[in-house]
N, C-alpha and C positions, 0 to 999 in steps of 0.2 A: 521498488528499491531505487534509491536516489543517491547520487554522490553530491555532497554538500559543496555548493559553489561559494561558500562563505557567506551567503545571504540567507539560505534556508534556516540554519540553526539560529541565526540572529533574529529571524522573523518569529521564532517561537521562544525567544528569550534565553537561548543557550549560547554561551560564549564560544565563539568560533576558535578553532585551533590555529596556532601560528607555528612557525618554525621553531621558536623558542619554547613553546608549550603545546606540544601535540596533544590532541584529545584522544581518549580511547574510543573505539567504535561504539556507536549508539544505534538503537533501533527505535523507530516510532511507527505507530499505527495511526494514520490520519484519515478521518472520514471525508465524505464529499463536501462538507461544509468547512473543511480545513481545520477541524478541531482535533486535538490530540486525544485519542481514545486510550492509548497505552504507550508507555515509554520505558526504556531500559537504558540508562546512561551512567556508567558504561554497562554494556551488555555482558553478562557472565560468560555466555557462549552463544554463538549464532544458532546452534541447534536448539538450545533451550528457548531462545528468543523467538525463533520461527515456530516452535511448537505452541508457545503461548499465543502468538499472533493467529495461528490457525484456529485455536480454540475460540478466541474472541471473534474471529471473522465468521464463524458458523452462526453466531447470533445476530449478525448484521443483515439488513434487508438486501435482497438481490439487487444487482446493479440496474436491472430493468424494471424495478418496482414502480417507477414513475412513467414508464413508457406506455403509450396507448397499446392495447392488445394487438391492434392491427400492425403496429411497428414491430412489436415483439415477434409476431407470427412471420412477418416478412424476413426478419433477421434469422430466425430459426430455419425457415425454408431455404434461404440463401446459403446458410452454413451447411445444411444437409446436402444440397445439390452440389455445392462446391467440393465437399468431401467425396461425394459419389463420382464426380467427374475425374477426380485424381486417381481413383482406384483402378 
């Protein structure tokens, strides 16, 4: 979830809001290669938008798909032990 600093929207070819012409909220799902996978501009409702994003996200590869197995195991081990030490 990002707040547009007036450069993000322009980078994707969307006209930035101004004080004279505010834009309605928009939602974008952007992949790791910075390609837009889904866009709602304006978004009908945040709940509907987030539901759609959740559906699309299920089909995306996991964020660790390109990690070597050793690095993934290290991260999982670290996370489990970190959680256990807080309990």
